Kinemage of the C-alpha trace (Angstrom):
@kinemage 1
@onewidth
@group {chain A} dominant
@subgroup {mainchain}
@vectorlist {calphas} color= white
{ca unk a 1} P 29.754 47.613 115.887
{ca unk a 2} L 30.490 44.419 113.969
{ca unk a 3} L 33.427 43.861 111.667
{ca unk a 4} L 33.752 41.281 108.938
{ca unk a 5} L 36.812 39.038 108.830
{ca unk a 6} L 38.076 41.046 105.874
{ca unk a 7} L 37.759 44.334 107.779
{ca unk a 8} L 39.521 42.836 110.812
{ca unk a 9} L 42.426 41.639 108.645
{ca unk a 10} L 42.752 45.109 107.089
{ca unk a 11} L 42.788 46.810 110.506
{ca unk a 12} L 45.377 44.330 111.812
{ca unk a 13} L 47.559 44.962 108.762
{ca unk a 14} L 47.341 48.748 109.248
{ca unk a 15} L 48.404 48.347 112.886
{ca unk a 16} L 51.376 46.173 111.876
{ca unk a 17} L 49.891 43.107 113.552
{ca unk a 18} L 50.176 39.676 111.936
{ca unk a 19} L 48.793 36.439 113.291
{ca unk a 20} L 49.213 32.871 112.105
{ca unk a 21} L 48.269 29.510 113.549
{ca unk a 22} L 51.082 26.960 113.828
{ca unk a 23} L 50.001 23.539 112.595
{ca unk a 24} L 51.453 20.179 113.555
{ca unk a 25} L 52.425 21.050 117.148
{ca unk a 26} L 52.176 17.907 119.301
{ca unk a 27} L 52.982 19.532 122.650
{ca unk a 28} L 54.609 22.580 124.228
{ca unk a 29} L 56.965 22.297 127.222
{ca unk a 30} L 57.668 25.167 129.588
{ca unk a 31} L 60.683 24.336 131.759
{ca unk a 32} L 60.759 26.141 135.099
{ca unk a 33} L 63.944 27.026 137.013
{ca unk a 34} L 63.236 24.354 139.634
{ca unk a 35} L 63.180 21.691 136.914
{ca unk a 36} L 59.412 21.234 136.840
{ca unk a 37} L 57.847 21.127 133.396
{ca unk a 38} L 54.467 22.442 132.357
{ca unk a 39} L 53.461 20.408 129.316
{ca unk a 40} L 50.564 21.597 127.156
{ca unk a 41} L 49.151 18.645 125.215
{ca unk a 42} L 47.183 18.970 121.976
{ca unk a 43} L 47.929 22.692 121.823
{ca unk a 44} L 46.474 25.310 119.551
{ca unk a 45} L 49.367 27.723 119.014
{ca unk a 46} L 48.993 31.193 117.508
{ca unk a 47} L 52.040 33.264 116.596
{ca unk a 48} L 51.367 37.000 116.862
{ca unk a 49} L 53.806 39.673 115.639
{ca unk a 50} L 53.353 43.288 116.704
{ca unk a 51} L 55.953 46.010 116.137
{ca unk a 52} L 58.806 43.538 115.726
{ca unk a 53} L 57.906 41.539 118.845
{ca unk a 54} L 56.686 37.934 118.586
{ca unk a 55} L 54.236 36.471 121.081
{ca unk a 56} L 52.913 32.928 121.205
{ca unk a 57} L 49.413 32.191 122.461
{ca unk a 58} L 49.032 28.578 123.614
{ca unk a 59} L 45.766 26.860 124.484
{ca unk a 60} L 45.471 23.193 125.444
{ca unk a 61} L 45.469 20.520 128.141
{ca unk a 62} L 47.960 21.285 130.932
{ca unk a 63} L 50.061 18.644 132.676
{ca unk a 64} L 52.655 19.411 135.352
{ca unk a 65} L 55.701 17.142 135.413
{ca unk a 66} L 57.605 17.548 138.659
{ca unk a 67} L 61.382 17.541 138.617
{ca unk a 68} L 63.021 14.344 139.704
{ca unk a 69} L 66.222 14.032 141.634
{ca unk a 70} L 69.420 14.420 139.669
{ca unk a 71} L 70.369 11.119 138.089
{ca unk a 72} L 73.875 9.944 137.322
{ca unk a 73} L 74.451 10.065 133.578
{ca unk a 74} L 77.662 8.684 132.139
{ca unk a 75} L 79.820 10.589 129.679
{ca unk a 76} L 79.461 7.619 127.318
{ca unk a 77} L 75.656 7.955 127.301
{ca unk a 78} L 75.942 11.697 126.652
{ca unk a 79} L 78.326 11.049 123.764
{ca unk a 80} L 75.981 8.457 122.211
{ca unk a 81} L 73.003 10.842 122.333
{ca unk a 82} L 75.045 13.813 121.075
{ca unk a 83} L 76.458 11.870 118.110
{ca unk a 84} L 73.112 10.310 117.237
{ca unk a 85} L 71.259 13.622 117.152
{ca unk a 86} L 73.924 16.163 116.202
{ca unk a 87} L 73.387 18.291 119.329
{ca unk a 88} L 76.025 19.492 121.777
{ca unk a 89} L 76.830 17.535 124.936
{ca unk a 90} L 74.914 19.892 127.244
{ca unk a 91} L 71.701 19.461 125.241
{ca unk a 92} L 72.267 15.688 125.198
{ca unk a 93} L 72.704 15.712 129.002
{ca unk a 94} L 69.452 17.682 129.458
{ca unk a 95} L 67.547 15.261 127.233
{ca unk a 96} L 68.911 12.314 129.221
{ca unk a 97} L 67.879 13.999 132.475
{ca unk a 98} L 64.370 14.643 131.143
{ca unk a 99} L 64.023 10.992 130.125
{ca unk a 100} L 65.445 9.521 133.328
{ca unk a 101} L 68.639 8.405 131.591
{ca unk a 102} L 66.860 6.459 128.825
{ca unk a 103} L 69.111 6.816 125.758
{ca unk a 104} L 66.470 5.818 123.193
{ca unk a 105} L 63.879 8.214 124.628
{ca unk a 106} L 66.443 11.039 124.777
{ca unk a 107} L 67.323 10.536 121.105
{ca unk a 108} L 63.635 10.398 120.140
{ca unk a 109} L 62.905 13.545 122.174
{ca unk a 110} L 65.685 15.514 120.500
{ca unk a 111} L 64.770 14.342 117.005
{ca unk a 112} L 61.084 15.067 117.627
{ca unk a 113} L 61.757 18.582 118.857
{ca unk a 114} L 64.301 19.335 116.113
{ca unk a 115} L 66.667 20.956 118.620
């Protein structure tokens, strides 16, 4: 049995299911407990809502970024990043850790991700 796009949309609406594609996503990062990061480049992201629950479907090129050893980040660097981006100090510290202590990259990362 074949359904037209219109019929599929009607059935999805009756079941309370909505789906939309998110445009303009440059990458998706999944941060694991051990500090490793799974980065999905050039992703196609679909946002699906069913019965009040939201699910994201992500398709793209996977890259694994292994966690590096803890680096020493000064309170002054954290303060600079926090003030420049308007985030709290903990988020500034995490951004500095992700960028290897590079202040400019940490600021760019936080502004890019709108955190």
